[in-house]
C-alpha positions as CSV (number, residue, x, y, z in Angstrom):
1,M,19.9,-8.1,-7.7
2,P,16.3,-7.6,-8.8
3,E,14.8,-4.2,-8.5
4,S,11.5,-3.4,-6.9
5,E,9.7,-0.1,-7.1
6,Q,7.6,-0.1,-3.9
7,N,5.8,2.5,-1.9
8,Q,7.5,3.4,1.4
9,T,4.3,2.6,3.3
10,E,3.4,-1.0,3.0
11,T,-0.2,-2.1,2.3
12,Y,-2.0,-4.7,4.5
13,S,-5.8,-4.5,3.9
14,D,-8.8,-2.6,2.5
15,R,-6.8,-1.3,-0.5
16,I,-5.9,-2.5,-3.9
17,L,-2.3,-3.2,-4.8
18,K,-1.3,-3.1,-8.5
19,F,1.8,-4.6,-9.9
20,T,3.5,-5.5,-13.2
21,V,6.4,-7.7,-14.1
22,P,7.5,-6.1,-17.4
23,A,9.9,-8.8,-18.5
24,R,7.0,-11.3,-18.4
25,N,4.3,-9.1,-19.9
26,T,2.3,-9.6,-16.7
27,R,0.0,-7.4,-14.7
28,G,-1.5,-8.2,-11.4
29,R,-3.7,-7.1,-8.5
30,V,-3.8,-8.1,-4.8
31,V,-6.7,-7.4,-2.5
32,R,-7.2,-8.1,1.1
33,L,-10.6,-7.1,2.7
34,D,-10.8,-6.8,6.4
35,S,-13.1,-4.2,7.9
36,V,-14.8,-3.6,4.6
37,V,-16.0,-7.2,4.2
38,E,-17.1,-7.2,7.8
39,E,-19.2,-4.1,7.3
40,I,-20.9,-5.5,4.2
41,L,-21.6,-8.9,5.7
42,S,-23.1,-7.3,8.8
43,A,-26.1,-6.0,6.9
44,H,-27.6,-9.5,6.9
45,T,-27.3,-12.7,9.0
46,Y,-25.7,-15.1,6.5
47,P,-25.0,-18.8,7.3
48,P,-21.3,-19.8,7.0
49,A,-21.6,-21.1,3.4
50,I,-23.1,-17.8,2.2
51,T,-20.6,-15.7,4.2
52,H,-17.8,-17.6,2.4
53,L,-19.4,-17.3,-1.0
54,L,-20.2,-13.5,-0.7
55,A,-16.7,-12.8,0.8
56,E,-15.1,-14.4,-2.3
57,A,-17.4,-12.5,-4.6
58,L,-16.5,-9.2,-3.0
59,V,-12.8,-9.9,-3.5
60,L,-13.4,-10.8,-7.1
61,A,-15.4,-7.6,-7.7
62,A,-12.5,-5.6,-6.3
63,L,-9.9,-7.4,-8.3
64,L,-11.9,-7.1,-11.6
65,G,-13.1,-3.6,-10.9
66,S,-9.5,-2.4,-10.3
67,L,-8.8,-3.3,-14.0
68,L,-11.0,-0.3,-15.0
69,K,-8.9,2.7,-16.0
70,Q,-11.7,5.3,-15.3
71,E,-12.5,5.9,-11.6
72,D,-16.2,6.5,-12.5
73,G,-16.5,3.2,-14.3
74,Q,-18.3,0.3,-12.7
75,L,-17.9,-3.4,-12.6
76,T,-20.9,-5.6,-11.8
77,M,-20.7,-9.3,-11.2
78,Q,-23.9,-11.3,-11.0
79,A,-24.4,-15.1,-10.5
80,Q,-27.9,-16.3,-11.0
81,T,-29.9,-19.5,-11.3
82,E,-33.5,-20.7,-11.1
83,S,-32.6,-24.1,-9.8
84,G,-29.9,-23.7,-7.1
85,A,-30.0,-23.0,-3.4
86,V,-28.5,-19.5,-4.1
87,R,-31.0,-17.6,-6.3
88,L,-28.9,-14.5,-6.8
89,L,-25.4,-13.3,-5.9
90,V,-24.5,-9.7,-7.0
91,C,-21.5,-7.5,-6.2
92,D,-20.3,-4.3,-7.8
93,Y,-17.3,-2.0,-7.6
94,R,-17.0,1.7,-8.5
95,G,-14.1,4.0,-7.6
96,G,-13.1,2.0,-4.6
97,E,-16.7,1.4,-3.4
98,L,-17.8,-2.1,-2.9
99,R,-21.2,-3.6,-2.2
100,G,-22.7,-7.1,-2.4
101,Y,-25.8,-9.2,-1.6
102,A,-26.9,-12.8,-1.7
103,D,-30.5,-14.1,-1.9
104,F,-30.8,-17.8,-1.0
105,D,-33.0,-20.6,0.2
106,Q,-32.3,-21.0,3.9
107,G,-33.6,-24.5,4.1
108,R,-31.6,-25.8,1.1
109,I,-28.4,-24.1,2.3
110,A,-28.7,-25.8,5.7
111,E,-28.9,-29.2,3.9
112,L,-25.7,-28.6,2.0
113,G,-23.2,-28.7,4.9
114,A,-20.2,-26.5,5.6
115,N,-18.4,-26.6,2.3
116,P,-20.8,-27.0,-0.6
117,S,-19.5,-27.0,-4.2
118,L,-20.3,-24.3,-6.7
119,F,-22.7,-26.7,-8.4
120,A,-24.5,-27.5,-5.2
121,L,-25.0,-23.8,-4.5
122,F,-26.1,-22.7,-8.0
123,G,-27.0,-25.8,-10.1
124,Q,-27.1,-24.9,-13.7
125,G,-26.4,-21.2,-13.3
126,F,-24.5,-18.4,-15.1
127,L,-22.1,-15.7,-14.3
128,A,-22.5,-12.3,-15.9
129,I,-19.7,-9.7,-15.7
130,T,-20.5,-6.2,-16.9
131,F,-18.1,-3.3,-17.3
132,D,-19.8,0.2,-17.5
133,L,-17.4,2.8,-18.8
134,A,-19.1,6.1,-17.8
135,E,-16.5,8.3,-19.5
136,R,-17.3,6.8,-22.9
137,N,-20.9,5.9,-22.1
138,E,-20.2,2.3,-23.1
139,R,-21.1,-1.0,-21.6
140,Y,-20.0,-4.5,-22.4
141,Q,-20.9,-7.8,-20.8
142,G,-19.7,-11.3,-20.9
143,V,-21.8,-14.3,-19.7
144,V,-20.4,-17.7,-19.0
145,P,-21.8,-20.8,-17.3
146,L,-21.1,-21.3,-13.6
147,E,-18.7,-24.2,-14.2
148,G,-15.8,-25.3,-12.2
149,E,-15.2,-25.8,-8.5
150,T,-15.1,-22.1,-7.5
151,L,-16.2,-18.6,-8.5
152,S,-12.6,-17.9,-9.3
153,Q,-12.5,-20.7,-11.9
154,A,-15.7,-19.3,-13.4
155,C,-14.1,-15.9,-13.7
156,E,-11.0,-17.4,-15.3
157,T,-13.3,-19.0,-17.9
158,Y,-14.8,-15.5,-18.5
159,F,-11.4,-14.0,-19.3
160,A,-10.4,-16.9,-21.5
161,Q,-13.7,-16.9,-23.5
162,S,-14.8,-13.3,-23.5
163,E,-11.5,-11.4,-23.2
164,Q,-9.0,-13.9,-24.6
165,V,-6.6,-13.0,-21.8
166,P,-4.9,-15.8,-19.9
167,T,-5.8,-15.2,-16.2
168,L,-5.0,-16.9,-12.9
169,I,-7.0,-16.0,-9.7
170,R,-6.4,-17.3,-6.2
171,L,-8.9,-16.5,-3.4
172,A,-8.8,-17.2,0.4
173,V,-11.4,-16.6,3.1
174,K,-10.9,-16.9,6.8
175,A,-14.0,-16.7,8.9
176,D,-14.0,-17.4,12.6
177,M,-15.0,-15.9,15.9
178,G,-12.6,-13.0,15.2
179,G,-14.6,-12.1,12.1
180,C,-14.1,-12.5,8.3
181,L,-11.0,-11.8,6.3
182,A,-11.0,-12.3,2.5
183,A,-8.2,-11.9,0.0
184,G,-7.2,-12.6,-3.6
185,L,-4.6,-12.4,-6.2
186,L,-5.1,-11.9,-9.9
187,V,-2.4,-12.1,-12.6
188,Q,-2.8,-11.7,-16.3
189,H,-0.6,-12.2,-19.4
190,L,-0.7,-9.3,-21.9
191,P,1.2,-10.7,-24.9
192,D,1.9,-7.2,-26.4
193,G,3.5,-6.2,-23.1
194,E,1.6,-3.0,-22.4
195,E,-1.9,-2.2,-21.1
196,G,-4.1,-0.5,-23.5
197,R,-2.3,-1.6,-26.7
198,E,-3.8,-4.0,-29.2
199,R,-3.1,-7.6,-28.5
200,L,-1.4,-9.1,-31.5
201,H,-1.9,-12.7,-30.4
202,V,-3.0,-14.7,-27.4
203,R,-1.7,-18.2,-26.5
204,M,-2.6,-19.9,-23.3
205,D,0.6,-22.0,-23.5
206,H,2.9,-19.0,-24.0
207,P,6.2,-19.8,-22.2
208,E,6.2,-16.5,-20.3
209,W,2.6,-17.1,-19.1
210,E,3.4,-20.7,-18.1
211,H,6.3,-19.4,-15.9
212,V,4.1,-16.7,-14.3
213,A,1.2,-19.1,-13.7
214,V,3.5,-21.5,-11.9
215,L,4.8,-18.8,-9.6
216,A,1.5,-17.2,-8.9
217,G,-0.2,-20.6,-8.5
218,S,2.1,-21.3,-5.6
219,T,0.3,-18.7,-3.5
220,R,-0.9,-20.3,-0.3
221,H,-4.2,-19.7,1.4
222,D,-2.5,-18.7,4.7
223,E,-0.3,-16.1,2.9
224,L,-3.3,-14.4,1.4
225,V,-5.1,-14.1,4.8
226,D,-2.0,-13.3,6.9
227,R,-2.7,-9.9,8.4
228,T,1.0,-9.5,9.3
229,L,2.2,-10.0,5.7
230,S,2.0,-6.9,3.6
231,M,0.7,-7.3,0.1
232,E,4.0,-5.9,-1.2
233,A,5.8,-8.7,0.6
234,L,3.5,-11.3,-0.9
235,V,4.2,-10.1,-4.4
236,W,7.9,-10.0,-3.6
237,R,7.8,-13.6,-2.4
238,L,6.3,-14.7,-5.7
239,F,8.4,-12.7,-8.2
240,H,11.6,-11.8,-6.3
241,E,13.8,-13.6,-8.9
242,E,12.5,-11.4,-11.7
243,D,14.6,-8.4,-12.9
244,E,12.0,-5.9,-12.1
245,I,8.7,-5.6,-10.2
246,R,6.7,-2.4,-10.5
247,I,4.2,-1.8,-7.6
248,E,1.6,0.9,-7.3
249,A,-1.0,1.4,-4.5
250,G,-4.5,1.5,-6.0
251,S,-7.8,2.7,-4.6
252,E,-8.7,2.6,-1.0
253,L,-11.6,0.2,-0.5
254,R,-14.8,1.0,1.4
255,R,-18.4,-0.1,1.6
256,G,-20.3,2.0,-0.8
257,C,-24.1,1.3,-1.0
258,R,-25.4,4.2,-3.0
259,C,-29.0,4.2,-1.8
260,S,-30.5,7.4,-0.6
261,I,-34.0,8.9,-0.1
262,D,-33.3,11.4,-2.9
263,H,-32.3,8.6,-5.3
264,Y,-35.4,6.6,-4.7
265,R,-37.7,9.6,-4.8
266,A,-36.3,10.5,-8.2
267,F,-36.6,6.9,-9.4
268,I,-40.2,6.4,-8.2
269,A,-41.2,9.8,-9.7
270,R,-40.6,8.3,-13.2
271,F,-43.6,6.1,-12.8
272,P,-47.1,7.2,-13.7
273,E,-49.4,8.3,-10.8
274,V,-51.6,5.2,-11.3
275,E,-48.6,2.9,-10.8
276,R,-47.3,4.9,-7.8
277,E,-50.7,4.4,-6.2
278,E,-50.5,0.7,-6.6
279,M,-47.1,0.8,-4.8
280,R,-48.5,2.4,-1.6
281,N,-49.1,0.4,1.5
282,E,-52.2,0.7,3.8
283,A,-50.7,3.9,5.4
284,G,-50.3,5.5,1.9
285,D,-46.5,5.2,1.9
286,I,-44.2,3.8,-0.7
287,I,-41.5,1.7,1.1
288,V,-38.3,0.8,-0.7
289,D,-36.1,-1.9,0.7
290,C,-32.4,-1.8,-0.2
291,A,-31.2,-5.4,-0.3
292,F,-27.5,-4.3,-0.2
293,C,-27.6,-2.4,3.2
294,S,-30.9,-3.9,4.6
295,R,-32.5,-0.5,5.1
296,E,-36.0,0.7,4.3
297,F,-36.8,4.1,2.8
298,N,-40.2,5.8,3.1
299,V,-40.3,7.6,-0.3
300,Q,-43.6,9.4,0.4
301,A,-44.0,9.9,-3.4
C-alpha cells in the first residue's frame, strides 16, 4: 500500500502545500487563496474579467514564489502591453506575503464580455518573471510572449524556454456573491531526481513526466476550489497509486503590501531638492499613491 508522509493537520486555504513524488522525480505545489485574495481584491473595484485575471495571477505568484529556497527572496510576475485592454498586471511574493494590482482600460474591458481571451486582454504583450535572491544578491529574469489561452500556459512556456523544466499548471477561480476563491496546482519534472542538483538532461517527452502530466492534468476545476477538500486529499487523489508521496506544509499566505510612510520618505529623500519641489502639490505636500493597497501617503518631504 502506498505510503504518504502527511502533516496531522490538513491544509485547506491560505497556505502553500509542497509535495514530491520521489519515484517520478516530481515536485509540486498546491495553493488555495481564500481570505487573502479577497483582501487584495478589495483594495479596488475590479470588473469580473479583471477579478478573475488578477486572482489567477496571485495564485501563480504564490506557486512560483514557493519554489524559492530563501524566505527573503522575492518573485515578481509582470504582464504588460501597449496595445491591450489591460495595460499592466503585476504580482509579487516574498516570504508568504502576496500583493497584486491591475491597470486597465475600463471602457475596453466592458466591451470584451464575461470571459475574454488572453489575447483580447493583452494583445501583443509579454510576461516577465523575476527571481530576486536576496541572500546571494542575485537577480535573474525570463521574458516570454503572452501566448496561449491563459496565464498558466504563458508560465508553462516560461519554464520550458527559460528554465528548461517540464511544468504543468492548473488554475481555478470561483467568483460569486459569496466572494472569490482561487486555487492552483503546479507540478515539475526534475530529471536528476533532487532539487538543487545539476540537471543532466531535460526531455519534455520523458516517460516519467508523461505519466505525471496525465495524472496532474486530470485535476478538475471544482476540486481545486472545493473548500471542503483539503489540499493533502487533492494530492492523494492524483498520486495515490504511487509508492510514496512526501508532503510538507509551506508558508502561510497573507496580504503583504510593504508601503509605509517611512519607506516613501526615505525614497523621496534621494531626489534633489529641486525635483522634490516639482513633486509638491498646491498645498506644498508630496502625495504618494500606492497602487497595490489604494492608499495615499503624505510624505511631507
